[in-house]
Each structure stands twice: as C-alpha cells, then as structure tokens.
C-alpha positions as CSV (number, residue, x, y, z in Angstrom):
1,M,-93.1,-24.6,-39.3
2,V,-93.9,-21.3,-39.1
3,V,-97.0,-19.9,-40.1
4,G,-97.6,-16.1,-40.6
5,H,-101.0,-14.9,-39.1
6,A,-102.1,-12.3,-40.9
7,T,-104.2,-9.0,-40.3
8,R,-106.5,-6.7,-43.1
9,T,-104.7,-3.7,-43.6
10,D,-103.1,-2.0,-46.8
11,S,-101.9,-4.7,-48.0
12,I,-101.5,-8.1,-49.8
13,P,-102.0,-11.9,-48.6
14,S,-99.6,-14.7,-50.5
15,D,-99.9,-17.6,-47.6
16,R,-100.0,-17.5,-44.0
17,R,-96.6,-17.3,-44.0
18,T,-96.5,-13.5,-46.2
19,S,-98.6,-11.2,-43.8
20,M,-101.4,-8.8,-45.4
21,S,-99.6,-6.4,-44.0
22,D,-96.5,-7.6,-45.8
23,V,-96.8,-5.1,-48.9
24,V,-98.3,-1.7,-48.2
25,R,-100.4,0.5,-50.2
26,L,-100.8,3.8,-50.2
27,R,-104.9,4.3,-50.0
28,F,-107.3,6.2,-50.5
29,L,-107.6,9.9,-52.0
30,I,-110.1,12.1,-51.0
31,S,-110.7,15.8,-52.5
32,L,-110.9,17.7,-48.8
33,G,-110.5,16.5,-45.5
34,P,-108.0,16.0,-42.8
35,A,-104.5,15.2,-42.8
36,L,-104.6,11.6,-42.2
37,F,-106.2,11.7,-46.0
38,L,-104.0,12.1,-49.2
39,C,-105.5,15.1,-50.6
40,L,-106.3,16.4,-53.8
41,S,-106.5,19.6,-55.0
42,L,-110.0,21.6,-55.9
43,S,-108.9,22.8,-59.6
44,A,-111.1,21.3,-62.5
45,I,-110.9,17.7,-62.2
46,G,-111.1,16.9,-65.8
47,P,-110.8,19.1,-69.2
48,S,-114.6,19.8,-69.0
49,A,-115.3,23.1,-66.4
50,A,-118.9,23.0,-64.7
51,A,-121.4,25.5,-66.9
52,P,-122.1,28.8,-65.6
53,A,-125.3,29.4,-62.9
54,K,-128.3,31.0,-64.2
55,P,-128.8,34.2,-62.8
56,A,-131.5,33.9,-60.4
57,P,-134.8,36.8,-60.9
58,P,-134.7,39.5,-59.0
59,A,-136.3,39.5,-55.2
60,P,-139.3,41.3,-54.9
61,P,-139.7,44.7,-52.5
62,P,-139.7,43.1,-49.0
63,D,-143.3,44.6,-48.7
64,Q,-144.8,43.1,-52.1
65,P,-146.0,39.9,-52.3
66,V,-144.3,37.0,-54.1
67,T,-146.8,36.2,-57.0
68,V,-147.4,32.6,-58.0
69,E,-145.9,32.9,-61.2
70,E,-142.6,33.8,-59.3
71,E,-142.8,31.1,-56.8
72,V,-143.1,28.6,-60.1
73,L,-140.3,30.7,-61.9
74,S,-138.0,30.3,-59.0
75,I,-138.4,26.7,-58.5
76,T,-137.9,25.9,-61.9
77,D,-135.0,27.8,-62.4
78,K,-133.6,25.6,-58.9
79,I,-134.4,22.1,-61.1
80,T,-133.0,23.3,-64.5
81,K,-129.6,24.9,-62.9
82,P,-126.8,23.2,-63.7
83,I,-125.0,20.7,-62.2
84,D,-121.2,21.0,-61.4
85,N,-120.0,17.9,-62.2
86,D,-116.7,18.4,-61.0
87,A,-117.4,19.3,-57.6
88,E,-120.6,16.7,-57.7
89,A,-118.2,13.8,-58.8
90,M,-115.3,15.0,-55.6
91,R,-118.5,14.6,-53.4
92,H,-118.8,11.2,-54.6
93,N,-115.6,10.0,-54.4
94,D,-115.2,11.3,-50.6
95,L,-118.4,9.6,-49.7
96,G,-116.7,6.8,-51.3
97,V,-113.7,6.9,-48.6
98,A,-116.5,6.8,-46.1
99,F,-117.9,4.2,-46.9
100,V,-114.6,2.2,-47.2
101,F,-113.7,3.0,-43.7
102,K,-117.0,1.9,-42.3
103,G,-116.5,-1.1,-44.3
104,D,-119.3,-0.7,-46.7
105,L,-117.2,-1.6,-49.7
106,A,-119.8,-2.7,-51.9
107,Q,-121.3,1.2,-51.4
108,A,-118.1,2.4,-51.6
109,I,-117.9,1.3,-55.2
110,D,-120.9,2.6,-55.9
111,E,-119.6,5.9,-55.2
112,F,-116.6,5.7,-56.7
113,T,-118.4,4.7,-60.2
114,H,-120.6,7.6,-59.8
115,A,-118.1,10.0,-59.5
116,L,-116.2,8.3,-62.7
117,R,-119.5,8.9,-64.5
118,L,-119.8,12.3,-64.1
119,Q,-116.3,13.2,-64.5
120,A,-114.3,10.2,-66.4
121,N,-111.0,11.7,-66.1
122,Y,-111.3,11.8,-61.9
123,F,-107.5,10.4,-61.2
124,A,-108.5,9.5,-57.4
125,A,-111.8,8.2,-58.0
126,H,-110.1,5.6,-60.7
127,L,-107.5,4.9,-57.9
128,N,-109.7,4.7,-55.1
129,L,-112.0,2.1,-57.2
130,A,-109.0,0.3,-58.4
131,N,-107.9,-0.4,-54.5
132,T,-111.6,-1.3,-53.1
133,L,-112.0,-3.8,-56.0
134,L,-108.6,-5.0,-55.0
135,D,-109.5,-5.4,-51.9
136,I,-112.6,-7.8,-52.5
137,G,-110.6,-9.7,-54.9
138,R,-111.8,-8.2,-58.1
139,Y,-107.9,-8.3,-59.2
140,D,-109.1,-7.8,-63.4
141,D,-111.3,-5.2,-62.6
142,A,-108.5,-3.3,-60.2
143,L,-105.8,-3.7,-62.9
144,T,-108.1,-2.0,-65.3
145,E,-108.4,0.8,-62.7
146,F,-105.1,1.2,-61.9
147,K,-104.3,1.5,-65.7
148,A,-106.5,4.1,-66.0
149,A,-105.2,6.3,-63.4
150,L,-101.8,6.1,-64.6
151,R,-103.1,6.8,-68.3
152,L,-104.1,10.3,-66.6
153,K,-100.8,10.3,-64.2
154,P,-98.4,8.5,-65.5
155,D,-95.7,9.9,-63.1
156,D,-97.6,9.0,-60.1
157,L,-95.8,6.9,-58.0
158,K,-98.9,6.0,-55.2
159,A,-100.6,4.8,-58.2
160,H,-97.1,2.8,-59.4
161,N,-96.9,1.3,-55.6
162,D,-100.9,0.0,-55.7
163,Y,-100.7,-1.5,-59.4
164,G,-97.3,-3.3,-58.3
165,V,-99.2,-4.3,-55.0
166,A,-102.3,-5.4,-57.8
167,L,-100.0,-7.2,-60.3
168,K,-98.2,-9.2,-57.5
169,E,-101.4,-10.4,-56.1
170,R,-102.6,-11.4,-59.8
171,G,-99.5,-13.4,-60.0
172,D,-97.4,-11.4,-62.3
173,L,-94.4,-10.9,-60.2
174,E,-92.2,-9.4,-62.7
175,G,-94.7,-6.9,-63.8
176,A,-95.1,-5.7,-59.9
177,I,-90.6,-5.8,-59.8
178,A,-91.3,-3.4,-62.3
179,E,-93.1,-1.0,-60.8
180,F,-91.9,-1.1,-57.3
181,R,-88.4,-0.4,-58.7
182,T,-90.2,2.6,-61.1
183,V,-90.9,4.0,-57.6
184,L,-88.0,3.5,-56.0
185,R,-85.6,4.9,-59.3
186,H,-87.8,8.4,-58.6
187,R,-87.9,7.8,-54.9
188,P,-85.2,5.4,-53.3
189,D,-85.5,6.6,-49.4
190,D,-89.3,4.6,-50.0
191,V,-89.8,2.0,-47.2
192,N,-92.9,0.8,-48.6
193,A,-91.6,0.2,-52.4
194,H,-88.2,-1.4,-50.5
195,N,-90.4,-3.7,-48.6
196,N,-93.4,-4.4,-51.2
197,L,-90.1,-4.9,-53.3
198,G,-88.9,-7.9,-50.8
199,V,-92.0,-9.0,-50.6
200,T,-92.2,-9.8,-54.3
201,L,-88.6,-11.0,-54.7
202,K,-89.5,-13.6,-51.8
203,A,-92.4,-14.8,-53.4
204,K,-90.2,-15.4,-56.7
205,G,-87.8,-17.1,-54.6
206,D,-85.0,-14.6,-54.4
207,T,-84.8,-15.3,-50.3
208,E,-81.3,-12.8,-50.2
209,G,-82.9,-10.3,-52.5
210,A,-85.9,-10.3,-50.0
211,I,-83.5,-9.4,-47.3
212,A,-81.6,-7.1,-49.1
213,E,-84.4,-5.3,-49.4
214,Y,-86.1,-5.5,-46.4
215,R,-82.5,-4.6,-44.7
216,T,-82.8,-0.9,-46.7
217,A,-86.1,-0.3,-45.4
218,L,-84.8,-0.9,-42.0
219,E,-81.9,1.6,-42.4
220,L,-84.6,4.1,-43.5
221,Q,-86.7,3.5,-41.0
222,P,-85.2,1.3,-38.3
223,D,-88.6,0.9,-35.9
224,D,-90.7,-0.2,-39.4
225,V,-92.9,-3.1,-38.3
226,N,-93.4,-4.5,-41.9
227,A,-89.8,-4.8,-42.5
228,H,-88.7,-6.6,-39.2
229,F,-91.8,-9.2,-39.8
230,N,-91.2,-9.8,-43.3
231,L,-87.1,-9.9,-42.6
232,A,-88.1,-12.6,-39.9
233,L,-90.0,-14.7,-42.4
234,A,-87.2,-14.6,-44.7
235,L,-84.6,-15.4,-42.1
236,I,-86.7,-18.4,-41.3
237,D,-86.9,-19.7,-44.8
238,K,-82.4,-19.3,-44.4
239,Q,-83.1,-21.5,-41.3
240,D,-81.8,-18.8,-39.0
241,L,-84.3,-19.0,-36.3
242,E,-82.5,-17.2,-33.7
243,G,-81.9,-14.3,-36.3
244,A,-86.0,-14.6,-36.6
245,V,-86.6,-14.4,-33.3
246,G,-84.7,-11.2,-33.0
247,E,-86.6,-9.9,-35.5
248,F,-89.9,-10.7,-34.3
249,R,-89.4,-9.5,-30.7
250,T,-87.6,-6.0,-32.3
251,A,-91.3,-5.6,-33.6
252,L,-93.5,-6.2,-31.1
253,R,-91.2,-3.6,-28.8
254,V,-92.9,-1.6,-31.8
255,R,-96.3,-3.2,-32.0
256,P,-96.8,-5.2,-28.3
257,N,-100.6,-6.2,-29.4
258,D,-99.6,-7.7,-32.6
259,A,-101.5,-10.9,-33.0
260,K,-99.8,-12.7,-35.8
261,I,-96.1,-11.6,-34.5
262,R,-96.8,-13.2,-31.1
263,F,-98.0,-16.4,-32.9
264,N,-95.4,-16.7,-35.4
265,L,-92.7,-15.5,-32.4
266,G,-94.7,-18.6,-30.4
267,Y,-94.2,-21.0,-33.6
268,T,-90.7,-20.1,-34.5
269,L,-89.6,-20.6,-30.2
270,A,-91.1,-23.9,-30.1
271,A,-89.3,-25.1,-33.2
272,L,-85.8,-23.9,-31.3
273,G,-87.4,-26.0,-28.4
274,R,-87.8,-23.1,-26.1
275,R,-91.1,-24.5,-24.7
276,T,-92.1,-22.4,-22.1
277,D,-91.2,-19.3,-24.3
278,A,-93.4,-20.4,-26.5
279,A,-96.4,-21.4,-24.6
280,Q,-96.5,-17.8,-23.5
281,E,-96.7,-16.2,-26.9
282,L,-99.1,-18.8,-27.9
283,R,-101.4,-17.9,-25.1
284,H,-100.4,-13.9,-25.3
285,Y,-101.7,-14.6,-29.1
286,L,-104.8,-16.3,-28.2
287,R,-105.7,-13.3,-26.0
288,L,-105.3,-10.8,-28.3
289,E,-107.1,-12.7,-31.8
290,R,-110.5,-12.2,-32.2
291,D,-112.6,-15.1,-32.7
292,T,-113.8,-14.5,-36.4
293,P,-114.9,-17.3,-39.1
294,A,-111.3,-16.5,-40.8
295,N,-109.2,-16.6,-37.4
296,R,-111.2,-19.9,-36.3
297,P,-108.2,-22.1,-38.4
298,W,-105.6,-20.4,-36.6
299,L,-107.0,-20.1,-33.0
300,E,-107.5,-23.7,-33.2
301,Q,-104.1,-24.3,-34.4
302,A,-102.8,-22.2,-31.6
303,E,-104.6,-24.5,-29.2
304,S,-103.6,-27.7,-30.4
305,K,-99.9,-26.6,-30.1
306,L,-100.3,-25.3,-27.0
307,R,-101.7,-28.4,-25.3
308,E,-98.9,-29.8,-27.2
309,L,-96.3,-27.8,-25.2
310,E,-98.1,-28.0,-21.9
311,M,-97.8,-31.6,-21.7
312,P,-95.3,-33.1,-19.1
C-alpha cells in the first residue's frame, strides 16, 4: 500500500496518504509588512477610536532650568497619556505572526489573545488565532475564532477557506464542502479551494469528484504540486498506478526535493514491480528526510522496504 508522507505546511492531515500539504490555508494577516504577508489597512480596527492625546506642557526657555514640579508633571503626563488601543492591538497581532514564523505557537497565541483583549473586533487577530489554534489541535477553540472572524467579515473568502479546513479537520466533511463551495461561487478560479474541495470529497468517498476538482485546479495552474500529488493519490485509489507515477514525476519536476513525493513514488514503483526505480526513489527519500521523532516511523518503513528491494 502506498502511504503518503506528510510535511507541515499551511494545510491539514487526515492519514499518511493524505498529506498535510494537501489542503491549503491562507495564513496569517499582519497590519503592516512586506508583500509576503496579507496586509490589513491601518484604519480603525473596531467601532471605538483612540482617545485624543493630552497636550504636552509648554517647554521652558533654553536658558531656564527645569523645576522639580515641571519634571514630575512631565513624567505623570506620560504615565496618564491614553493608550491607542488600535495601534497596540496591531502591534500584538504582528508580534504573534512573528512568533508563528519563529515556531513559538504558545507565545503567538498569547499575542493574538492580547490583541483581542485590546480590540475585540479585530478580524485579523481572530483569524490568526484560529489558524494557530488549529495548528496545535485545539479544533473547537479554532472553530470559535473562525466563526468570530466570519461574523465580522461574512464575505471574506480567506476566512471561509480556512474555516473549511478546520471543519474538515474536525470531521465535519459536509460543512467543509459547503465552505469551499462558497469560495468557488465567488472565485471559481481559486486553485486552493478546488484542491481543498477535492481532498474533502475524497475523504467523503467521492474519488471521482475529487479527481475532477484536482484536474480543474491543474487546468488553472498546471504546476500546482499539491494538485498533482493529490491527483496521484486519487489515481492509486482507482488502481491507476501508472497514472499516479506520472503525476508524482510531474510534481517532482516542480519540487525535486520533496521527501513525501519521493516516498510515495518509491512505493508506487515497487507496487508496479519496478524494483530498481523504486529503490532509487527510496534512497533519495532517505537522503532528504529529516530524522525527527515524528518522521522516524516513516524512515524505518522506507529503510525496511529498501532492504527488501535490494535483496537478490
């Protein structure tokens, strides 16, 4: 049996044959930053606005020493100056995104939560918090945050896509399908939504429907690695192993160092009796894969299969 190998990207797992990169989320929003990020405008986040700043006391002439009273007044003015909640909320949101990229998800959650304490109607912070909670498996909490984000922006397609991913992760396949179809009604050329819908249909047992979605995704974006990989897995379910090999090889032309594709290609070639080619792919996989506790079972499986293939 071919077993898909997973990498941790913007996506969701189901089993080892449905990789975490199969379903794509549109991730973190920051208030200001490089083009890599989805940006939020710097207009007021919620209905409230920051209080006007208190005017500073007049400065003394240059040749006049500052009295103790004036110095105390200056300090207390800084202490009592109203906080701009919108700006502070944005700062904590952006810190949260930075912690996500650093890999410190617990601190990221704290920052997004802090942003929401300052500004409860901060759409980006709700969405970022939802995705981070989803990353650590807190599905119910993630769903709550996705719903909060969608209450604020019911037409936001990023939020519908990511909410669909969360519903799929939670096992609500019908709900996930509805969310991805909502995205596609408004944006029929959305490659990620077609791919995500395909993964969910396949999980529901509709392999033909899944294949149709993957092929649509590839018509829109012929070099989409996730769609090629997912199509290969669906073709394996249909016993079309040669077709699956072709899809894996096409994906590898775009992303030659993807360990999970090498792993699956090796096992598919072995199932076809092409032992030399299969062994070559598994050796390549073993060179690429990181030796971590999570990957160790798959490394051991590949090593065992390789020994079997190398036997005379």
